[in-house]
C-alpha positions, 0 to 999 in steps of 0.5 A, a space after each residue: 131732133 138733129 144730128 147733134 143728138 147722136 152719141 158715139 155709143 149709139 153710133 157704135 151700137 148701130 154699126 155692130 148691128 149693121 155689120 151683121 147685115 153685110 152677110 145679106 148682100 153681095 159684091 159686084 162680081 162684074 167689076 173684078 177689083 170690087 169683087 175682091 174686097 172684104 164684104 164685111 168692111 164697114 165705116 160710117 162718119 157723120 159730119 156737121 156741128 159734131 163729127 162722129 166716126 166708127 168702123 174701118 176708118 182708113 179703108 179707101 174706096 172708089 166713089 162709083 155712082 156717088 160721084 154723079 151728084 157732084 158731076 151735076 153740081 160741077 156742071 151747074 156751076 160751070 155752064 148753068 141750069 138751062 144748059 144742063 137740063 137741055 142735056 138730061 131730065 129730072 124725072 125718076 126712073 123705075 128701071 135699073 141704073 144702066 137700063 137701055 130700055 129706059 133710054 130708048 123709051 125716052 127717045 135717047 134723052 136721059 131720064 135724070 143725072 143719077 143714072 148711067 145715061 144721065 151721067 154719060 150725057 153730062 160728060 159731054 158738057 165737061 171742059 177739056 178735050 180728053 177723059 184724063 184732062 176732064 177727070 183731073 179738072 173735076 178732081 181738083 175742083 172737088 178737092 179745092 172746094 171740099 178740102 178732100 184728098 180724092 185721087 184716081 185709083 189706077 188699079 180700079 180704072 184698069 179693072 173697069 177698062 178690062 171689061 167690054 161694058 157693052 151696056 154703057 157703050 150702047 147707051 153712049 151710042 144712043 146719046 151720040 145719035 141724039 148729039 148729046 155727046 160728040 165722041 163715044 170713046 171720050 165719053 166712056 173714058 171720062 165716065 170711067 175715070 170719074 167713077 174711079 176717084 177714090 178716098 176715105 170715109 172722111 173724104 166722102 163726108 166732107 163732100 156731103 158738106 158741099 150740099 148740106 150747108 151754105 158754101 161761099 163758092 157754090 150757088 144755093 139754087 144749085 145745091 137745092 137742085 142736086 139735093 132734090 134729085 138725090 131725094 127722088 132719083 139717087 137710089 135708082 128704082 128704090 128712091 121713092 121707097 126710101 124717100 118715105 122711110 128715110 126722107 133724106 137726099 141720098 146717093 149710092 154706088 156699087 162700090 158700097 159707098 153711100 152718102 146722105 145729106 141732112 140739109 142745114 145740118 151736115 151729112 152721113 157717109 157710109 161705106 160697106 161693099 156688100 150691096 143689094 140687087 138694086 145696087 145699094 149698100 145693105 149695111 149703109 141703108 140700114 145705118 142711114 135709115 136708123 139714124 134718120 128715124 131715131 134722130 128725126 132727120 127726115 126733111 118731111 118732119 
């Protein structure tokens, strides 16, 4: 079976079930703007040979950590495999996405690119001298390749900047000690800005096609590397469990954004801001798990 077997009626029925699950999640109250959204918002789009969409379609949202696979893809294209993996590892973590203990255990070398330490380390490889210039170059690259309309959400960025965020600063200090980044302030600013890129569910789905299907401006081996790391690391310490039950490369963000790649077919994009204790969208996980199991989408079938 495949994504092509999905019907609009099935999708809308599963969305109705998923909307009830939003009551089981919580909003990330440590980021003021994210704590103020409607917890029952829900949107989903599948994209591939057919495009189906349901829910609150026009609602924009920030990517947060869903941006991390695409930062990795950008830098694989810019500086190559060897240089990227001098900066970060490829091993899953059983610790939370912002774990300082994990980074110290690994002697200051990030476990993988899908956790905060890995993404902050990767900012050290980005061209341009400032966080604003780095984010803009990255934003334009995404929009040009994926035909998306991502923009920097200044209000979300102000909200993030209003926090002391000592955890990420401690992570950046440890990375600087390992000489993986030059300037802590620029690394943190770059990371904050790229996480605050904002779009709609349609933009997120189009982003998934950069990994799901051949692209004449992206090396296939880079697509494979990013997809593999999404499968093993994209849902933080819950990644292995969902590799079993879903069997698709996935990446989540604390904004409630969630993206799944169906290799050679397309992508499934979800947005539902109520998250579980790990940081994954409750309704989004339900929907992608449902689609994978009902349509036989697992890469292991």
